[in-house]
C-alpha positions as CSV (number, residue, x, y, z in Angstrom):
1,M,-44.9,-52.5,-26.6
2,A,-41.2,-53.3,-25.8
3,M,-40.9,-55.4,-29.0
4,S,-42.4,-52.6,-31.1
5,S,-39.9,-50.1,-29.6
6,L,-37.0,-52.4,-30.4
7,R,-38.1,-52.9,-34.0
8,W,-38.4,-49.1,-34.4
9,E,-34.9,-48.5,-32.9
10,A,-33.2,-51.3,-34.9
11,S,-34.8,-50.7,-38.3
12,T,-35.9,-47.1,-38.6
13,R,-33.9,-44.1,-39.3
14,P,-35.4,-40.6,-39.4
15,P,-36.8,-40.0,-42.9
16,L,-35.3,-37.5,-45.2
17,M,-37.7,-34.6,-44.6
18,S,-38.8,-31.7,-46.7
19,G,-36.0,-29.8,-48.4
20,G,-33.4,-32.4,-47.5
21,R,-33.3,-34.0,-50.9
22,I,-32.6,-30.7,-52.5
23,V,-29.6,-30.2,-50.2
24,V,-28.3,-33.7,-50.9
25,I,-28.5,-33.1,-54.7
26,S,-26.8,-29.8,-54.2
27,L,-24.0,-31.5,-52.2
28,V,-23.5,-34.2,-54.9
29,V,-23.3,-31.5,-57.6
30,I,-20.8,-29.5,-55.6
31,L,-18.6,-32.6,-54.9
32,A,-18.8,-33.8,-58.4
33,Y,-17.6,-30.4,-59.7
34,Q,-14.9,-30.2,-57.1
35,V,-13.6,-33.8,-57.3
36,L,-14.7,-35.6,-60.5
37,V,-14.2,-32.7,-63.0
38,P,-10.6,-32.0,-62.1
39,L,-9.8,-35.8,-62.0
40,L,-11.4,-36.3,-65.4
41,L,-9.6,-33.3,-66.8
42,I,-6.2,-34.8,-65.8
43,I,-7.1,-38.0,-67.6
44,W,-8.4,-36.0,-70.6
45,T,-5.2,-33.9,-70.9
46,S,-3.0,-37.0,-70.7
47,L,-4.8,-38.3,-73.8
48,K,-4.4,-35.1,-75.8
49,T,-1.5,-33.6,-77.6
50,I,-3.3,-30.2,-77.9
51,R,-2.9,-27.7,-75.1
52,P,-5.8,-26.8,-72.8
53,G,-7.7,-23.8,-74.3
54,E,-6.6,-24.4,-77.9
55,P,-9.1,-25.4,-80.6
56,G,-9.6,-29.2,-80.7
57,F,-8.8,-29.8,-77.1
58,L,-12.4,-30.8,-76.3
59,D,-12.7,-33.0,-79.4
60,L,-13.4,-36.7,-78.8
61,R,-10.1,-37.7,-80.5
62,F,-7.6,-39.3,-78.1
63,T,-4.0,-40.6,-78.3
64,L,-1.5,-42.4,-76.2
65,A,1.3,-40.3,-77.6
66,N,2.1,-38.7,-74.2
67,Y,2.4,-42.1,-72.5
68,A,4.6,-43.4,-75.3
69,R,6.7,-40.3,-75.0
70,A,7.0,-40.5,-71.2
71,Y,7.7,-44.2,-71.1
72,G,10.3,-43.9,-73.9
73,I,12.6,-41.5,-72.2
74,S,15.1,-42.4,-69.5
75,E,14.0,-39.5,-67.3
76,F,10.7,-41.2,-66.6
77,W,12.3,-44.4,-65.3
78,E,14.9,-42.5,-63.4
79,A,12.2,-40.4,-61.7
80,S,10.2,-43.6,-61.0
81,L,13.2,-45.3,-59.3
82,N,14.1,-42.1,-57.4
83,T,10.5,-41.7,-56.1
84,L,10.3,-45.3,-54.8
85,Y,13.8,-45.4,-53.4
86,F,13.4,-41.9,-51.7
87,A,10.0,-42.8,-50.3
88,F,11.2,-46.2,-48.9
89,L,14.4,-45.0,-47.2
90,S,12.9,-41.8,-45.8
91,S,9.9,-43.7,-44.4
92,V,12.0,-46.4,-42.8
93,Y,14.2,-43.9,-41.0
94,A,11.2,-41.8,-40.0
95,F,9.3,-44.8,-38.7
96,F,12.1,-46.0,-36.5
97,G,12.7,-42.5,-35.1
98,G,9.0,-41.9,-34.5
99,T,8.5,-45.4,-32.9
100,F,11.5,-44.8,-30.6
101,L,10.1,-41.5,-29.4
102,A,6.6,-43.0,-29.0
103,W,7.9,-45.9,-26.9
104,T,10.0,-43.7,-24.7
105,V,7.4,-41.0,-24.2
106,E,4.3,-43.3,-23.8
107,R,5.7,-46.5,-22.3
108,T,8.7,-45.6,-20.1
109,N,9.6,-43.5,-17.1
110,M,12.0,-41.4,-19.1
111,P,12.5,-37.9,-17.7
112,L,11.1,-34.9,-19.6
113,A,8.8,-37.3,-21.5
114,R,5.9,-34.8,-21.6
115,L,8.1,-32.0,-22.9
116,I,9.6,-34.1,-25.6
117,G,6.2,-35.3,-26.7
118,M,4.8,-31.8,-26.8
119,I,7.7,-30.5,-28.9
120,T,7.5,-33.4,-31.3
121,L,3.7,-32.9,-31.9
122,G,4.1,-29.2,-32.2
123,R,6.6,-29.7,-35.0
124,I,3.9,-31.2,-37.2
125,I,2.4,-27.9,-38.0
126,I,5.6,-26.1,-39.0
127,P,5.8,-25.7,-42.8
128,G,8.2,-28.1,-44.5
129,V,9.6,-25.4,-46.7
130,I,10.9,-23.5,-43.6
131,I,12.6,-26.6,-42.2
132,T,14.1,-27.5,-45.6
133,I,15.5,-24.1,-46.1
134,S,16.8,-24.1,-42.6
135,W,18.7,-27.3,-43.3
136,I,20.2,-25.7,-46.5
137,L,21.5,-22.8,-44.4
138,T,22.8,-25.4,-41.9
139,A,24.5,-28.0,-44.2
140,S,24.9,-26.4,-47.6
141,P,28.5,-27.0,-48.9
142,S,29.0,-23.3,-49.6
143,I,27.2,-21.4,-46.8
144,G,26.3,-24.1,-44.3
145,V,26.9,-23.2,-40.7
146,L,27.9,-26.8,-39.7
147,N,30.3,-27.0,-42.6
148,H,32.0,-23.8,-41.4
149,I,32.3,-25.2,-37.9
150,I,33.6,-28.6,-39.1
151,N,36.2,-26.8,-41.3
152,A,37.3,-24.6,-38.4
153,L,37.8,-27.7,-36.1
154,T,39.2,-30.3,-38.5
155,G,40.3,-28.4,-41.6
156,V,38.0,-30.5,-43.8
157,P,36.1,-28.2,-46.2
158,R,32.6,-29.0,-47.5
159,F,32.2,-32.1,-45.3
160,L,28.4,-32.0,-45.5
161,N,26.4,-31.7,-48.7
162,I,22.7,-31.3,-48.2
163,Y,22.2,-31.1,-52.0
164,S,22.3,-34.8,-52.6
165,F,20.0,-37.8,-52.5
166,W,21.0,-38.7,-49.0
167,G,20.5,-35.1,-48.0
168,M,17.0,-35.4,-49.3
169,V,16.5,-38.6,-47.3
170,W,17.9,-37.0,-44.1
171,V,15.6,-33.9,-44.2
172,Q,12.5,-35.8,-45.3
173,S,12.9,-38.5,-42.6
174,L,13.2,-35.8,-40.0
175,E,10.2,-34.1,-41.5
176,M,8.1,-37.3,-41.2
177,T,9.3,-38.4,-37.8
178,P,6.7,-36.4,-35.9
179,L,3.9,-38.0,-37.9
180,A,5.4,-41.4,-37.2
181,Y,5.4,-40.5,-33.5
182,L,1.8,-39.4,-33.6
183,L,0.7,-42.6,-35.3
184,M,2.7,-45.0,-33.1
185,S,2.0,-43.2,-29.8
186,A,-1.7,-44.0,-30.3
187,A,-0.8,-47.7,-30.8
188,M,1.5,-47.7,-27.7
189,K,-1.4,-46.3,-25.5
190,S,-3.7,-49.1,-26.6
191,I,-1.6,-52.0,-25.2
192,D,-3.0,-53.6,-22.0
193,P,0.1,-53.4,-19.6
194,R,-1.0,-56.6,-17.9
195,L,0.4,-58.6,-20.8
196,E,3.8,-57.0,-20.3
197,E,3.5,-57.6,-16.5
198,A,2.8,-61.2,-17.2
199,S,5.9,-61.4,-19.3
200,A,8.0,-59.7,-16.5
201,I,6.6,-62.2,-13.9
202,A,7.7,-65.0,-16.2
203,G,11.3,-63.6,-15.9
204,A,11.6,-61.8,-19.2
205,G,13.5,-58.6,-19.3
206,T,12.6,-55.3,-20.9
207,W,14.0,-56.1,-24.4
208,P,12.5,-59.7,-24.6
209,T,9.2,-58.3,-23.4
210,F,9.2,-55.7,-26.1
211,R,10.2,-58.1,-28.8
212,R,7.8,-61.0,-27.9
213,V,4.8,-59.1,-26.5
214,T,4.7,-55.4,-27.3
215,L,6.0,-55.7,-30.9
216,P,3.5,-58.3,-32.1
217,L,0.6,-56.3,-30.6
218,I,1.6,-53.1,-32.4
219,L,2.6,-54.8,-35.6
220,P,-0.7,-54.1,-37.6
221,A,-0.6,-50.5,-36.5
222,A,3.1,-50.3,-37.3
223,A,2.6,-51.7,-40.8
224,A,-0.2,-49.3,-41.5
225,A,1.8,-46.3,-40.1
226,A,4.8,-47.3,-42.2
227,L,2.7,-47.5,-45.4
228,L,1.0,-44.1,-44.6
229,L,4.5,-42.6,-44.3
230,I,5.4,-44.0,-47.7
231,I,2.3,-42.4,-49.2
232,Q,3.0,-39.1,-47.6
233,T,6.6,-39.2,-48.9
234,V,5.6,-40.1,-52.4
235,E,3.4,-37.0,-52.4
236,S,6.1,-34.8,-50.8
237,F,7.2,-31.7,-52.7
238,E,9.3,-29.2,-50.7
239,V,12.3,-31.4,-50.1
240,P,12.5,-32.8,-53.7
241,L,12.0,-29.3,-55.1
242,L,14.5,-27.4,-53.0
243,L,17.2,-30.1,-52.6
244,G,16.5,-32.5,-55.4
245,G,16.2,-29.7,-58.0
246,R,19.8,-28.7,-57.4
247,A,21.1,-32.2,-56.9
248,R,19.4,-33.3,-60.2
249,V,17.4,-36.0,-58.4
250,A,14.0,-35.9,-60.1
251,V,10.9,-37.5,-58.6
252,Y,7.3,-37.6,-59.8
253,T,6.1,-34.4,-58.0
254,T,8.9,-32.2,-59.2
255,Q,8.5,-33.5,-62.8
256,V,4.8,-32.5,-62.7
257,Y,5.8,-29.0,-61.4
258,F,8.6,-28.4,-63.8
259,N,6.7,-29.5,-66.8
260,T,3.8,-27.2,-65.8
261,S,5.9,-24.2,-64.8
262,R,8.5,-24.1,-67.4
263,T,8.1,-22.3,-70.8
264,P,6.8,-23.7,-73.1
265,T,4.6,-25.7,-70.8
266,D,4.5,-29.4,-71.5
267,W,0.9,-30.1,-70.5
268,G,0.8,-33.7,-71.9
269,L,3.9,-34.9,-70.2
270,S,2.9,-33.2,-66.9
271,S,-0.5,-34.9,-67.0
272,T,1.1,-38.2,-67.7
273,Y,3.3,-37.9,-64.7
274,S,0.2,-36.9,-62.7
275,I,-1.7,-40.0,-63.8
276,V,1.2,-42.3,-62.8
277,L,1.5,-40.5,-59.4
278,L,-2.3,-40.7,-58.9
279,F,-2.4,-44.5,-59.5
280,L,0.6,-45.1,-57.3
281,S,-1.1,-43.2,-54.5
282,M,-4.3,-45.1,-55.0
283,A,-2.5,-48.5,-55.0
284,L,-0.7,-47.6,-51.7
285,L,-4.0,-46.3,-50.2
286,Y,-5.7,-49.6,-51.1
287,V,-3.0,-51.6,-49.3
288,Y,-3.3,-49.2,-46.3
289,F,-7.0,-49.6,-45.9
290,Q,-6.6,-53.4,-46.2
291,L,-4.2,-53.3,-43.3
292,V,-6.4,-51.2,-41.0
293,R,-9.7,-52.9,-41.7
294,H,-9.0,-55.9,-39.5
295,G,-7.5,-54.0,-36.6
296,E,-10.1,-55.4,-34.2
297,R,-8.2,-58.8,-34.3
298,Y,-5.5,-57.2,-32.2
299,Q,-7.6,-55.4,-29.6
300,T,-6.3,-55.9,-26.0
301,I,-8.4,-53.3,-24.1
302,T,-11.7,-54.7,-22.9
303,G,-14.3,-53.8,-20.3
304,K,-12.0,-55.0,-17.5
305,D,-10.1,-52.6,-15.3
306,Y,-7.3,-50.8,-17.3
307,R,-4.5,-48.7,-15.8
308,P,-1.5,-47.7,-17.8
309,R,1.9,-48.7,-16.5
310,R,5.3,-47.3,-17.5
311,I,8.3,-49.5,-17.9
312,D,11.1,-48.7,-15.4
313,L,14.3,-48.3,-17.4
314,G,16.5,-47.8,-14.3
315,G,19.7,-46.0,-15.1
316,W,19.1,-46.3,-18.8
317,K,16.3,-43.7,-18.6
318,Y,18.9,-40.9,-18.6
319,L,20.6,-42.2,-21.8
320,T,17.2,-42.7,-23.4
321,C,16.3,-39.1,-22.5
322,A,19.6,-37.8,-24.0
323,L,19.0,-39.7,-27.2
324,S,15.4,-38.4,-27.4
325,L,16.6,-34.8,-26.8
326,V,19.2,-35.1,-29.6
327,L,16.6,-36.4,-32.0
328,V,14.2,-33.6,-31.1
329,F,17.0,-31.1,-31.4
330,F,17.7,-32.3,-35.0
331,I,13.9,-32.3,-35.8
332,T,13.1,-28.8,-34.5
333,G,15.8,-27.1,-32.5
334,L,18.8,-26.9,-34.9
335,P,16.7,-25.7,-37.9
336,F,15.0,-23.1,-35.9
337,L,18.2,-21.8,-34.3
338,T,19.8,-21.6,-37.7
339,M,16.9,-19.6,-39.2
340,L,16.8,-17.3,-36.1
341,Y,20.6,-16.7,-36.5
342,A,20.2,-15.9,-40.2
343,S,17.3,-13.5,-39.5
344,L,19.5,-11.3,-37.3
345,L,22.3,-10.8,-39.8
346,P,22.6,-7.9,-42.3
347,R,24.3,-10.4,-44.6
348,F,24.4,-14.2,-44.2
349,R,27.8,-15.4,-43.0
350,P,29.1,-18.3,-40.9
351,P,29.2,-17.5,-37.2
352,T,32.3,-15.8,-35.8
353,A,32.9,-13.4,-33.0
354,E,33.1,-10.6,-35.5
355,V,29.8,-11.6,-37.1
356,L,28.0,-11.9,-33.8
357,E,28.7,-8.2,-33.2
358,T,26.7,-7.3,-36.2
359,L,23.4,-8.8,-35.1
360,T,20.4,-6.6,-35.9
361,L,16.7,-6.5,-36.3
362,I,16.8,-4.7,-39.7
363,N,15.4,-7.7,-41.6
364,Y,12.2,-7.6,-39.4
365,K,11.9,-3.9,-39.9
366,T,12.3,-4.4,-43.7
367,L,9.5,-7.0,-43.8
368,F,7.0,-4.8,-42.0
369,S,8.0,-1.7,-44.0
370,E,7.2,-3.6,-47.3
371,G,3.6,-4.6,-46.8
372,S,3.3,-6.5,-50.0
373,Y,6.2,-8.7,-49.0
374,A,5.1,-9.7,-45.6
375,L,1.8,-8.5,-44.4
376,K,-0.3,-9.2,-47.4
377,P,0.9,-12.9,-47.8
378,L,0.4,-13.4,-44.1
379,W,-3.1,-12.0,-44.4
380,N,-3.8,-14.1,-47.5
381,S,-2.8,-17.3,-45.6
382,T,-4.8,-16.3,-42.6
383,L,-7.9,-15.5,-44.7
384,L,-7.5,-18.8,-46.7
385,G,-7.0,-20.8,-43.5
386,V,-10.0,-19.5,-41.7
387,S,-12.4,-19.4,-44.6
388,S,-11.4,-22.8,-46.0
389,A,-11.7,-24.4,-42.6
390,S,-15.1,-22.9,-42.0
391,I,-16.5,-23.9,-45.4
392,V,-15.0,-27.4,-45.2
393,M,-16.4,-28.1,-41.8
394,L,-19.9,-26.8,-42.8
395,L,-19.9,-29.1,-45.8
396,V,-18.6,-32.2,-44.0
397,A,-21.1,-31.7,-41.2
398,A,-24.0,-31.8,-43.7
399,I,-22.4,-34.7,-45.6
400,S,-21.9,-36.7,-42.5
401,Y,-25.5,-36.2,-41.4
402,F,-27.0,-37.3,-44.7
403,V,-24.6,-40.3,-44.9
404,H,-25.0,-41.6,-41.4
405,K,-28.4,-40.3,-40.2
406,T,-30.7,-40.7,-43.2
407,R,-32.0,-43.6,-45.3
408,L,-31.3,-41.9,-48.7
409,G,-30.4,-44.5,-51.2
410,G,-27.6,-42.5,-52.9
411,R,-25.8,-41.6,-49.7
412,K,-22.9,-43.9,-50.5
413,I,-22.2,-41.8,-53.6
414,L,-22.0,-38.7,-51.4
415,D,-19.6,-40.5,-49.0
416,F,-17.4,-41.7,-51.9
417,L,-17.2,-38.3,-53.5
418,A,-16.2,-36.7,-50.2
419,F,-13.5,-39.3,-49.5
420,A,-12.1,-39.7,-53.0
421,P,-9.7,-36.6,-52.9
422,I,-7.6,-38.4,-50.3
423,A,-6.0,-40.2,-53.3
424,L,-5.1,-37.0,-55.1
425,P,-1.6,-35.7,-54.3
426,S,-1.4,-31.9,-53.8
427,V,0.8,-31.4,-56.9
428,V,-1.8,-33.3,-59.1
429,L,-4.7,-31.3,-57.5
430,G,-3.0,-28.0,-58.1
431,S,-2.3,-28.9,-61.8
432,A,-5.9,-30.0,-62.2
433,F,-7.4,-26.8,-60.9
434,L,-5.0,-24.7,-63.1
435,W,-6.1,-26.6,-66.2
436,L,-9.7,-26.5,-65.2
437,Y,-9.9,-22.7,-65.0
438,L,-8.0,-22.3,-68.2
439,L,-11.1,-23.8,-69.8
440,V,-13.9,-22.6,-67.5
441,P,-14.7,-18.9,-68.2
442,L,-14.5,-17.7,-64.7
443,P,-11.9,-15.0,-63.9
444,I,-10.4,-16.6,-60.8
445,I,-6.9,-17.5,-61.9
446,G,-4.6,-15.2,-59.9
447,T,-7.1,-14.8,-57.1
448,L,-7.4,-16.4,-53.6
449,S,-10.6,-18.1,-54.8
450,I,-8.9,-20.7,-56.9
451,I,-6.5,-21.6,-54.1
452,G,-9.5,-21.8,-51.7
453,L,-11.4,-24.1,-54.0
454,A,-8.4,-26.4,-54.3
455,Y,-8.0,-26.3,-50.5
456,L,-11.6,-27.3,-50.1
457,T,-11.1,-30.4,-52.2
458,R,-7.8,-31.3,-50.6
459,Y,-8.9,-31.2,-47.0
460,L,-12.4,-32.5,-47.4
461,P,-11.7,-36.2,-46.7
462,F,-9.5,-35.4,-43.6
463,A,-12.2,-33.2,-42.1
464,L,-14.8,-35.8,-42.8
465,R,-12.9,-38.3,-40.6
466,F,-13.2,-35.9,-37.6
467,V,-16.9,-35.3,-38.0
468,S,-18.0,-38.9,-39.0
469,T,-16.5,-40.5,-35.9
470,S,-18.5,-38.0,-33.7
471,M,-21.7,-38.4,-35.8
472,V,-21.9,-42.2,-35.5
473,Q,-21.8,-41.8,-31.7
474,I,-25.0,-39.7,-31.6
475,H,-28.1,-42.0,-31.2
476,T,-31.0,-41.4,-33.6
477,E,-33.5,-41.4,-30.7
478,L,-32.7,-37.7,-30.2
479,E,-33.8,-36.8,-33.7
480,E,-36.8,-39.3,-33.4
481,A,-38.0,-37.4,-30.3
482,A,-37.6,-34.1,-32.1
483,A,-39.5,-35.5,-35.1
484,V,-42.4,-36.5,-32.8
485,A,-42.4,-32.9,-31.6
486,G,-42.7,-31.7,-35.2
487,G,-39.2,-30.6,-35.9
488,G,-37.9,-30.5,-39.5
489,W,-34.6,-31.9,-40.6
490,W,-32.9,-28.5,-40.7
491,R,-34.1,-27.6,-37.2
492,N,-32.9,-31.0,-35.9
493,F,-29.6,-30.7,-37.6
494,Y,-29.0,-27.1,-36.2
495,H,-30.3,-27.6,-32.7
496,I,-29.4,-31.3,-32.0
497,Y,-26.4,-32.4,-34.1
498,L,-24.3,-29.3,-34.5
499,P,-24.0,-28.7,-30.7
500,L,-23.2,-32.4,-30.1
501,L,-20.7,-32.4,-32.9
502,R,-18.9,-29.4,-31.5
503,P,-15.7,-31.3,-30.3
504,G,-15.3,-33.0,-33.7
505,L,-16.0,-29.8,-35.6
506,M,-13.5,-27.8,-33.5
507,A,-10.8,-30.4,-33.9
508,G,-11.4,-30.6,-37.7
509,W,-11.5,-26.8,-38.0
510,F,-8.2,-26.3,-36.3
511,W,-6.6,-29.1,-38.3
512,V,-7.7,-27.7,-41.7
513,M,-6.9,-24.1,-40.7
514,V,-3.3,-24.9,-39.6
515,H,-2.6,-27.1,-42.6
516,A,-4.1,-24.6,-45.1
517,Y,-1.9,-22.0,-43.5
518,R,1.3,-24.0,-44.1
519,E,0.4,-25.4,-47.5
520,L,3.0,-24.8,-50.3
521,T,2.4,-27.2,-53.1
522,I,-1.1,-26.2,-54.2
523,S,-0.4,-22.5,-53.5
524,L,2.8,-22.5,-55.6
525,M,1.0,-24.2,-58.5
526,L,-1.8,-21.6,-58.5
527,A,0.0,-18.5,-57.2
528,R,0.4,-15.2,-59.2
529,S,1.7,-11.9,-58.0
530,S,-1.6,-10.9,-56.3
531,N,-2.5,-14.1,-54.5
532,R,0.8,-15.3,-52.9
533,T,0.5,-17.0,-49.6
534,A,3.1,-17.0,-46.7
535,S,4.7,-20.3,-47.9
536,V,4.9,-19.0,-51.5
537,I,6.6,-15.8,-50.4
538,I,9.2,-17.9,-48.5
539,F,9.9,-19.9,-51.7
540,D,10.1,-16.6,-53.7
541,L,12.5,-15.1,-51.2
542,W,14.7,-18.2,-51.5
543,S,14.6,-18.1,-55.3
544,N,15.8,-14.4,-55.1
545,G,18.6,-15.2,-52.7
546,S,17.1,-13.0,-49.9
547,F,18.2,-15.4,-47.1
548,Q,18.0,-12.8,-44.3
549,Q,14.5,-11.6,-45.1
550,L,13.5,-15.2,-45.7
551,S,14.7,-16.2,-42.3
552,A,13.0,-13.3,-40.6
553,F,9.8,-14.2,-42.4
554,G,10.2,-17.9,-41.4
555,V,10.7,-17.0,-37.8
556,L,7.6,-14.8,-37.9
557,M,5.5,-17.5,-39.5
558,F,6.9,-20.1,-37.0
559,T,5.8,-17.8,-34.1
560,I,2.3,-17.3,-35.5
561,L,1.8,-21.1,-36.0
562,I,3.1,-21.8,-32.4
563,I,0.5,-19.3,-31.2
564,L,-2.2,-21.1,-33.2
565,V,-1.1,-24.5,-31.8
566,S,-1.3,-23.1,-28.3
567,I,-4.9,-21.9,-28.9
568,A,-5.7,-25.3,-30.4
569,Q,-4.4,-27.1,-27.3
570,N,-6.4,-24.8,-25.0
571,V,-9.6,-25.4,-26.9
572,S,-8.8,-29.1,-27.1
573,A,-8.4,-29.3,-23.4
574,R,-11.6,-27.5,-22.8
575,Y,-13.7,-29.6,-25.2
576,G,-11.9,-32.9,-24.7
577,I,-10.6,-33.3,-28.2
578,Q,-6.8,-33.4,-27.6
579,E,-6.4,-36.9,-28.8
580,R,-7.8,-36.1,-32.2
581,L,-5.4,-33.3,-32.9
């Protein structure tokens, strides 16, 4: 009897019951349409000299003329070099800044560690377009607040120039430092402190222990984190667009956008840049997955007693705290204060005693009096965030169930289609959906639907990670018991798996909702006058030179997102999912 039970448990999964196969087929069709069709359309457009929608575009006659044209101009190679150089330098600086914060917050007795960690993590959800514009108002050679202060103190005009390659690196590295902190703090928490204690007993100091013990243990996670930072920077859009556009520093993402948005639209060259960017992202992702697949070789936490221990820095802890506060101030404090200052001015001017007397709330009143300029975009972002998160989590819950809890032969196809969009940069995805619905006779261009469909594809693989990790922890014996009682697959999924998946579903829902709320790249590629989101309206206000209303809108959006983060933290604490956020 015992052997029979063991054989059942080891070799049998619940069968795919009535109606389940129809659902699986439906999911495959949905994912193929959402993922494969846009991807194939990008490849198809790059091989055509005819514009989408024109006669002959769907003919089976292809050419490499777009590739020959792209590779034959100096702008392509200049953009290639700028992309790699910009990604490498920004990622290196962000990695060291994030690692420093992770080490001081997680591994030392530095004062205010919890506050510094909370502010750093909270910064992740603030839209990059807000921070980038804040740095323009701070360090622009003509209107920058810091330049005015430096000029008043030293007499040196235009000391800082944010419109430069190094200005791009500075802002992007600060933008990516919180992500580096998040990645490296997890690695810091996973180190068994007894190894460091043994090093200290042997007479090694704090620095030798870090160099010879801590650093080798976190090296695999550090390499993977650094590579992920490079991937994210290659796909970045806000900083290259707002700073690089004026500094004439072109990268792949801005080349795709400019060739798509300018008139006449160069679809062939835009799709060629998209293909190059796509393959670069795929190559970097392949290396990343190769790095993380053998992480078990560096495991140090076992079944033995484990108790975290913080390193005593002695008097150095106050200097460490000061350096951490300065870094956090540059990451979050200074940009926010600059935007808050600008939002209270009737006309943007450098700070003086006379200017401070003119502070007013007129910009906030103007925003709320013009509903189309403030309330509607905020409502659009809220609606897109909530609806996208809900639909995405429903899909990934079903996908994860059929992939991990059934014996369907084609489940790996479902898993592949759901995870494949992780290799699609946002600017490429936005272009693909624009070209797709120029051909498909559905009147959704200029509506929230097209943005929502693009969000669905963009965030599907990230949401799947949240749910899959929870799904594999649920033993199949629960469904086996329900099957004996006569329950169908839908009843088991609804009454057994969904309640047990609640922590992962809540974590994924908040993650998708917040990131959809702050998304700019896809929204900007697909926006028209009637479907602008909050991030798009900020970009429009910047383009129109409305710095004061832009700043007021940014502060309002900043406040809303902080409230959302607070709600997420409370829900996380209740359901025990804080680590996943």
